[in-house]
C-alpha positions as CSV (number, residue, x, y, z in Angstrom):
1,M,0.1,-0.1,0.2
2,N,1.5,3.4,-0.8
3,D,1.2,6.6,1.0
4,N,-1.6,7.7,-1.4
5,E,-3.6,4.8,-0.3
6,A,-3.3,4.9,2.9
7,I,-4.1,8.3,3.2
8,Q,-7.7,7.7,1.2
9,L,-8.2,4.7,3.7
10,M,-7.7,6.8,6.5
11,K,-9.5,9.8,5.2
12,R,-12.6,7.3,4.4
13,A,-12.0,5.7,8.1
14,S,-12.4,9.2,9.5
15,A,-15.3,10.5,7.4
16,E,-17.4,6.6,9.0
17,I,-16.4,7.5,12.7
18,K,-17.6,11.0,12.2
19,D,-20.9,10.2,10.8
20,L,-21.2,7.6,13.2
21,R,-20.4,10.2,15.9
22,R,-23.3,12.5,14.0
23,Q,-25.6,9.7,14.6
24,I,-24.8,8.8,18.1
25,D,-25.5,12.7,18.6
26,R,-29.4,12.3,17.2
27,L,-29.9,9.4,19.0
28,A,-28.4,10.1,22.5
29,P,-31.2,11.9,24.0
30,K,-33.4,8.7,23.6
31,A,-31.1,6.7,24.9
32,H,-30.6,9.0,28.0
33,A,-34.6,9.1,28.0
34,Y,-34.2,5.2,27.9
35,D,-31.8,5.1,30.4
36,N,-33.3,7.5,32.9
37,L,-36.9,5.2,32.5
38,S,-35.0,2.8,33.2
39,T,-33.4,3.9,36.3
40,V,-36.5,4.8,37.3
41,L,-37.8,1.7,37.4
42,R,-34.6,-0.2,38.4
43,L,-34.0,-2.6,35.8
44,L,-30.5,-1.2,34.7
45,P,-27.6,-0.3,37.2
46,Q,-25.8,2.6,36.7
47,P,-23.1,2.6,33.8
48,S,-20.0,3.8,34.1
49,Q,-18.6,6.7,32.1
50,G,-15.6,5.9,30.1
51,Y,-13.7,7.7,27.5
52,G,-11.4,5.5,24.8
53,E,-9.0,7.1,22.1
54,D,-10.4,9.7,19.6
55,V,-9.5,7.1,16.5
56,A,-10.8,9.9,14.0
57,F,-8.5,12.3,15.8
58,L,-5.5,10.3,15.2
59,L,-6.5,9.4,11.8
60,D,-6.4,12.7,10.7
61,R,-3.0,13.9,12.7
62,R,-1.2,10.6,10.8
63,I,-2.8,12.0,7.4
64,D,-1.6,15.2,7.9
65,E,1.8,14.1,9.0
66,I,2.4,11.9,5.6
67,M,1.0,14.5,3.4
68,K,3.2,17.2,5.4
69,A,6.2,14.5,4.5
70,E,5.3,13.9,0.9
71,V,5.5,17.9,-0.1
72,K,8.5,17.6,2.1
73,T,10.4,15.2,-0.5
74,R,9.4,16.4,-3.4
């Protein structure tokens, strides 16, 4: 896989992640309402809030690094 293919793949992956985040943002109010109702009814335990790595940010940063390296080598 050459750098251009890698960049295209990373851009597609980043766009997919961002699209899924927009979908989550639209669905979040419904999920919160369900969680609140379930909590009131004591159907679900309180979930812990954890945060993972921001993969889209890492992909975008790597794309920029590769593109800058290509410009320097030309």
